[in-house]
C-alpha positions in Angstrom: 119.0 145.0 80.4 120.6 145.9 84.1 123.3 143.5 85.8 123.0 144.8 88.6 121.2 142.9 91.5 120.4 143.9 95.1 118.7 141.1 96.8 118.3 137.6 96.4 117.3 134.7 97.9 120.1 131.7 97.8 119.2 128.1 99.4 122.6 126.7 100.9 123.5 122.8 102.4 126.7 122.5 104.1 128.2 119.0 104.0 126.9 116.0 105.8 129.6 114.7 108.6 131.3 111.6 106.9 130.2 108.2 108.4 132.1 106.3 111.8 134.0 103.2 110.7 133.8 99.9 112.6 136.5 97.8 112.3 138.3 95.4 114.3 142.2 95.2 113.7 143.8 91.6 112.1 147.1 90.8 111.8 149.1 87.5 111.9 149.0 85.2 115.2 146.5 88.4 116.1 143.1 88.0 114.5 141.2 90.3 117.2 143.5 92.4 118.1 140.6 94.9 119.1 138.5 97.9 117.6 140.3 100.4 115.5 137.9 102.2 113.7 138.3 106.2 112.6 135.9 109.0 112.7 134.7 110.7 109.8 134.8 114.0 108.9 133.5 117.2 109.7 131.4 118.3 106.8 132.4 121.5 104.9 130.9 124.9 105.9 128.7 127.9 104.5 131.0 131.0 105.0 129.4 134.5 103.7 132.3 136.5 103.0 132.6 140.8 102.5 135.3 141.1 99.4 135.3 145.0 98.4 135.8 144.2 94.8 132.2 142.8 94.9 129.4 145.0 94.3 126.4 143.0 92.9 124.9 139.4 94.0 124.5 138.4 89.9 126.0 135.6 90.7 123.8 134.4 93.3 120.6 136.0 91.3 122.0 132.8 88.6 123.3 129.9 91.0 121.4 130.4 94.1 121.3 126.5 94.9 125.1 126.5 96.9 126.8 123.3 98.7 129.6 122.3 100.7 131.7 119.4 100.6 130.5 116.3 102.4 132.9 114.8 105.1 134.8 111.9 104.3 133.7 108.6 106.8 136.4 106.9 108.6 138.3 103.6 107.9 140.4 101.1 109.5 143.6 101.2 111.0 142.5 103.9 113.3 142.3 106.4 110.1 140.0 109.4 110.4 138.0 111.1 108.1 138.9 114.1 106.1 137.2 117.3 106.5 134.9 118.8 103.5 136.4 122.3 102.8 134.2 125.3 103.5 132.8 127.1 100.5 133.1 130.0 100.6 131.0 132.6 99.5 131.4 136.5 98.2 129.1 139.4 99.2 129.5 142.9 99.1 129.9 145.3 101.6 127.0 146.4 103.3 125.0 143.3 102.9 121.8 141.8 105.3 121.5 138.2 106.0 117.7 137.8 106.9 115.7 134.7 106.9 112.5 133.9 104.7 110.8 135.3 108.0 113.0 138.5 107.9 115.0 138.3 110.8 118.3 139.7 110.7 121.0 136.7 111.2 124.1 139.2 110.0 124.8 142.7 108.9 127.9 142.0 106.9 129.9 145.9 106.6 133.5 145.9 106.8 136.1 144.0 104.1 136.6 140.8 105.6 133.7 139.9 108.1 132.1 136.5 107.8 129.8 134.5 108.9 128.7 131.2 109.1 125.1 130.9 107.1 125.6 126.9 107.8 127.5 124.4 109.8 128.7 121.4 108.2 127.6 117.8 110.1 129.7 116.6 112.4 131.8 113.6 111.5 130.4 110.1 113.5 132.3 108.4 115.5 134.7 104.7 115.3 134.0 101.9 117.0 137.5 102.9 118.3 136.3 106.1 120.3 132.9 104.1 120.3 135.5 101.7 122.6 134.7 101.8 127.1 135.9 99.5 129.7 132.4 98.0 129.8 131.8 98.1 126.0 135.3 96.4 124.7 134.4 95.7 120.8 131.8 98.0 120.0 130.2 96.6 116.8 129.0 99.9 115.8 130.1 102.7 114.9 127.9 106.3 114.5 126.2 108.2 111.9 127.6 111.7 110.6 125.4 114.4 111.2 123.7 116.0 108.3 125.0 119.6 107.1 122.9 122.3 108.1 120.0 123.5 104.8 118.5 127.4 105.3 116.7 129.4 102.8 118.8 133.0 102.8 117.1 136.3 101.7 120.7 138.4 100.9 119.8 142.3 100.6 122.3 145.4 99.8 122.1 148.1 101.3 125.3 150.3 99.7 127.4 151.7 102.3 128.1 155.5 101.1 128.2 158.8 103.1 126.4 160.6 101.4 122.4 159.8 99.1 121.1 162.0 96.6 117.5 162.0 96.2 115.2 163.0 94.1 113.0 163.2 91.3 113.7 161.7 88.3 115.6 163.6 85.9 116.3 166.4 88.7 120.2 165.9 87.6 121.6 163.5 90.2 123.7 161.6 88.3 125.6 164.5 86.4 125.8 165.7 89.9 127.8 162.5 90.8 129.5 162.6 87.0 130.7 165.9 87.4 131.9 165.6 91.5 133.2 162.2 90.8 135.4 160.3 88.9 132.2 157.6 88.3 130.2 157.4 84.8 126.5 156.5 85.4 124.4 156.9 82.3 122.6 159.9 82.0 119.7 160.9 79.3 117.2 163.6 79.0 113.9 160.8 79.9 113.4 159.6 83.1 114.3 156.7 85.1 117.4 157.5 82.8 118.7 155.2 86.4 117.7 152.0 87.2 120.7 150.9 89.1 122.8 153.1 92.3 126.3 154.9 91.3 128.8 154.9 93.4 130.9 157.7 92.9 134.5 158.9 95.7 134.9 162.3 96.3 137.5 164.3 97.4 137.6 167.3 99.4 140.8 168.9 100.6 142.2 166.3 103.2 138.6 164.6 103.5 137.4 161.2 101.3 134.1 160.6 101.0 131.6 158.2 99.1 128.9 159.4 97.1 125.3 157.2 96.4 123.1 158.5 93.3 119.5 156.7 94.7 116.9 156.5 91.5 114.9 158.5 91.2 111.4 158.5 93.5 108.1 159.5 92.7 104.6 160.0 95.3 104.4 156.4 96.6 107.6 154.7 96.5 107.3 153.6 99.3 104.8 151.1 98.7 105.8 149.9 95.5 105.6 152.3 92.4 107.9 153.1 89.9 111.5 152.3 91.3 111.7 153.9 94.9 110.8 151.5 96.8 113.5 148.9 95.4 116.6 150.9 96.2 115.2 152.9 98.9 117.0 150.6 101.4 120.2 151.7 99.6 120.1 155.5 101.5 119.6 153.5 104.9 123.3 153.6 105.3 124.1 156.9 104.2 125.1 159.5 106.9 124.2 162.9 104.8 120.6 162.8 103.0 121.5 165.6 100.0 117.5 166.9 98.0 118.8 167.9 94.2 115.5 169.5 92.9 115.6 170.7 89.4 114.8 174.4 88.7 114.4 173.5 85.1 111.4 171.5 85.4 109.1 171.0 82.4 106.0 169.8 84.2 103.0 172.8 84.7 102.3 171.0 88.2 106.0 170.4 89.8 108.1 172.8 91.7 110.8 172.5 94.0 108.4 173.2 97.1 106.4 170.4 96.8 109.0 167.6 94.8 110.8 168.4 98.5 107.8 167.8 100.2 106.9 164.9 97.9 110.8 162.7 98.8 110.1 164.0 102.5 106.8 162.0 102.9 108.1 159.1 101.2 111.5 159.2 103.6 109.1 159.3 106.2 107.0 156.8 105.1 110.0 154.4 104.8 110.9 155.2 108.3 114.4 155.1 109.8 116.2 158.3 108.4 114.7 160.9 110.5 117.9 161.4 112.3 120.2 162.0 109.0 121.1 165.6 108.7 119.7 166.9 105.3 121.1 169.5 102.8 119.1 170.7 99.6 121.0 171.3 96.1 118.7 174.1 93.6 120.1 172.1 90.3 120.3 173.6 86.9 120.8 177.1 87.3 122.3 177.3 84.6 119.4 178.1 82.6 118.0 181.4 83.3 114.2 179.7 84.3 116.1 177.8 86.7 118.2 180.8 88.1 114.8 183.3 88.7 113.5 179.9 90.3 116.0 179.3 92.8 116.2 182.9 93.8 112.4 182.6 94.3 112.6 179.4 96.2 115.2 180.2 98.6 113.7 182.5 101.3 111.0 179.4 101.9 113.5 177.0 102.6 115.7 178.9 104.5 112.2 179.8 106.5 112.5 175.6 107.2 116.5 175.6 108.4 118.1 173.7 105.2 121.3 174.7 103.9 121.1 175.6 100.5 123.6 175.5 97.5 122.9 176.3 94.4 125.0 174.5 91.5 124.8 173.6 88.1 126.4 170.8 86.4 126.6 171.4 82.9 129.1 175.0 84.0 130.0 173.4 87.4 128.6 176.5 89.7 128.9 176.2 92.9 129.6 172.3 92.9 133.1 173.2 95.2 131.5 175.1 97.9 129.3 171.9 97.7 132.2 169.3 97.6 133.4 171.4 101.2 130.2 171.5 102.5 129.4 168.3 102.9 133.6 166.5 103.5 132.5 168.7 107.1 129.3 166.8 107.4 130.4 164.2 106.5 133.3 164.6 109.2 131.1 165.4 111.8 129.0 162.1 111.0 132.4 160.1 111.3 132.8 161.5 114.5 129.9 161.2 116.3 130.0 157.8 115.6 130.6 155.7 118.6 134.6 153.7 117.8 134.4 150.1 116.9 134.8 147.9 119.5 136.7 145.1 119.5 134.7 141.5 118.4 132.6 140.4 121.5 131.6 137.0 122.3 128.1 137.0 124.0 128.0 133.2 126.1 124.5 132.6 127.2 124.4 129.6 129.4 122.3 127.2 129.9 119.7 127.4 133.4 120.9 125.1 136.5 118.0 122.4 135.6 117.6 122.9 131.8 117.4 118.9 131.1 118.3 119.6 127.2 115.6 118.3 126.5 111.6 117.9 126.2 108.6 115.5 126.8 104.9 116.3 125.3 102.2 114.8 125.5 100.2 114.7 121.9 96.5 112.6 120.8 96.7 108.9 120.1 99.4 108.1 123.5 101.9 110.1 121.4 104.6 111.5 123.7 106.9 113.7 121.7 110.7 114.2 122.7 112.3 117.8 121.7 115.7 118.8 122.9 119.7 119.1 121.1 121.1 115.8 122.2 118.3 113.4 121.7 117.5 114.7 118.1 121.5 114.9 117.3 121.8 111.3 118.7 119.3 109.4 117.2 120.6 111.2 113.6 123.8 109.7 114.5 122.0 106.3 114.9 122.1 102.8 112.3 118.9 101.2 113.1 119.8 98.4 111.1 122.5 97.5 113.9 120.9 96.3 117.5 123.8 97.0 119.3 123.6 100.5 118.4 119.9 100.9 118.9 121.1 99.7 122.7 123.4 101.9 122.9 120.8 105.0 121.2 119.1 103.5 124.7 122.0 103.5 127.3 122.4 107.0 126.5 118.5 107.8 126.8 118.8 106.4 129.9 121.9 108.5 130.9 120.0 111.9 130.1 116.6 110.7 132.1 114.3 111.1 129.2 113.0 107.8 129.8 112.4 108.5 133.6 110.7 111.9 132.1 108.3 109.7 129.7 107.2 107.8 132.8 106.8 110.6 134.6 104.6 112.7 131.9 102.5 109.3 131.9 104.1 107.1 129.1 102.7 103.4 129.6 104.3 100.5 127.6 103.3 100.2 124.4 102.9 104.0 123.7 104.2 105.6 120.9 107.3 108.2 121.1 108.7 110.7 118.2 112.1 111.7 118.6 111.8 114.6 116.4 109.7 117.2 114.8 106.9 116.6 112.7 108.6 116.4 109.4 111.3 114.5 110.5 110.7 111.9 114.2 111.9 108.7 114.8 108.9 106.8 116.4 109.1 103.9 118.1 106.8 101.8 121.0 107.9 103.0 124.4 109.3 99.8 126.5 110.3 100.6 130.2 111.7 97.6 130.6 114.4 98.9 128.4 115.5 101.2 130.7 115.4 99.1 133.4 116.9 95.7 132.9 120.2 96.2 134.1 121.1 92.0 132.5 120.3 94.0 129.3 123.0 97.6 129.7 125.6 94.9 130.6 125.6 92.9 127.9 125.5 96.2 125.3 128.1 96.7 123.6 130.1 93.3 124.5 131.5 91.1 122.4 132.6 87.4 123.4 135.8 86.9 120.8 137.6 89.8 122.7 136.7 88.9 126.3 140.5 86.5 126.5 139.6 85.4 130.1 137.9 82.6 129.1 139.7 79.3 128.1 140.1 78.1 124.3 137.0 75.3 124.6 135.1 77.5 125.8 135.1 80.5 124.0 135.1 77.1 121.4 131.8 75.9 122.4 130.0 79.2 121.9 130.9 80.4 119.5 129.5 76.7 117.5 126.5 76.4 119.9 125.6 80.4 118.5 126.0 79.0 114.4 124.2 75.8 115.3 121.3 78.2 116.6 120.5 79.8 113.0 121.8 76.7 110.9 121.5 73.4 112.7 122.5 71.3 109.9 126.0 73.1 109.5 129.5 71.5 110.3 131.7 73.1 111.2 135.8 72.2 111.6 137.9 72.5 115.1 138.4 75.5 116.6 141.9 76.5 116.1 142.3 79.7 118.7 145.4 81.3 115.8 143.5 81.1 112.6 
C-alpha cells in the first residue's frame, strides 16, 4: 500500500483567549486599593509553513484534527495571562490551501512560506484595563474570544520543472531512473507507478527537477484510472514531455494515437496549453520500436513537435535529451517575472461604513450583524449585570440602538446579534440606551467613592445588606477593617 498522500481535509481550531480577571487590590490598612485584575492571554494561532524535507501530507491524513493551545486567564495584582503557543504545521512545497467550497486561500511555494490558517482568540480585558474616571472600579472583566475553527483542504501540486506524461508502462519511470538518481518502482504491468516520482537532473551548469506523473488513460480528466488524482501535479511544471511507447504490444495503440489521447485529456483538464511540449520516442533499443519511431517521425515533425529518440535500457539519446530539457527550462525561468517583495494590500473601509447592519426578519425579529457587535457579545459575561450594562453602553455608542429604532423596532421586539446558528437574542428596550441616569451608574462602585464620609458609607452598606436580608445584624462599621 502506498504511503503517498497528496490531498487531505484538515480540521483546525486556534486557541481560545484567556478570560480577564475582576479583582480589587487589598493590603493592610488599604482594603480597597482599586481594580488590579490582569488581562487574559491570546490564544495560539495555527500556522502552515513550507518545509522542504516534507514531501507528503500523510501525517494529516492520519491525524486530521489539530488544535492550538489556549491563552491563560488573567490574575490579580495586574498579572496578565500567558499567551497560547502557536501550532506550526509543516507542509510540502507546492501545497494549495482551499476551503470546502474550493476557494483558494493560499498557494504555498518556496521554503519558509507561511500562512496563518486560524487566528487565536483575543484575551479578555481585566477590570484594571476597563477602569475609567466614570467607571472607577468595574466589578467585571471581559471574556476571552474563541479561536478560529476552520475546515481546510490541502492539495499537493508537485513543484517540478519537467513533467513526464504518457500511457501506463510507456517507460516514464525508467527514464527518470536513468536521468536522475531517483529509484522508482519499475515493472512490466500497467499502473506500476502509483505516486509521482521526483528526480533532480544536472546537465552542464543547469540543474532542474523532473516529475514522473502516473500513467494517463482515456477519461482520466473525468476520474478514470489514476489520472485525475495526479493531473494536478502537472500544473506547476514548465515543460511537458510526452513519453510515447514505440514497442507496445497492444494492437489498437500506436504513438500518434497515444499522443492525441494524452493531449485531449490535458486540454480537458485545462490550463496547460501554454507549456512547451517535447516528444520522446522511447524503447528504440527494440528493433520494432526503432522502425516504428522512424515511421511516425515525419508526422510528428509536421505537427511542430521537437523529437528525441531514446532508450532507457541502452541509454541512447539520453544526454541530448537532458541538455534539450535544460535549455527549455532555462528559457522558461528567464521568461518568468522576477519575484517582488511581499506586498501588503490595504483595503480601507468606506467613510460611511458603520461596521454593522440591521435587518428585519419575520415575527418582529431584528438581526444585527457586524464584527464589533458580535465580538462584544462574545466577550460579555451575561451572568454579571454590570457587564451587561457595559455591553449596552458600547452598543449605544456604536449606534446600534439608534439604527434599530430607524428600522422600526419597538419595545419588546426581539433583537438577535450574531449569525443564525449562534446568536444572542434579547428583548429590545429603548430606555436601556436613552436613560442617562442608568448610564451614569453603570460600573460605579460606592466602596471606591472616598469623597463621602465614613458614616455615610456605613449607612449605605447596611441599607444594601438590609434589603437582601432584613433579619441580619451587623457590627459597627470600621473603615480600616
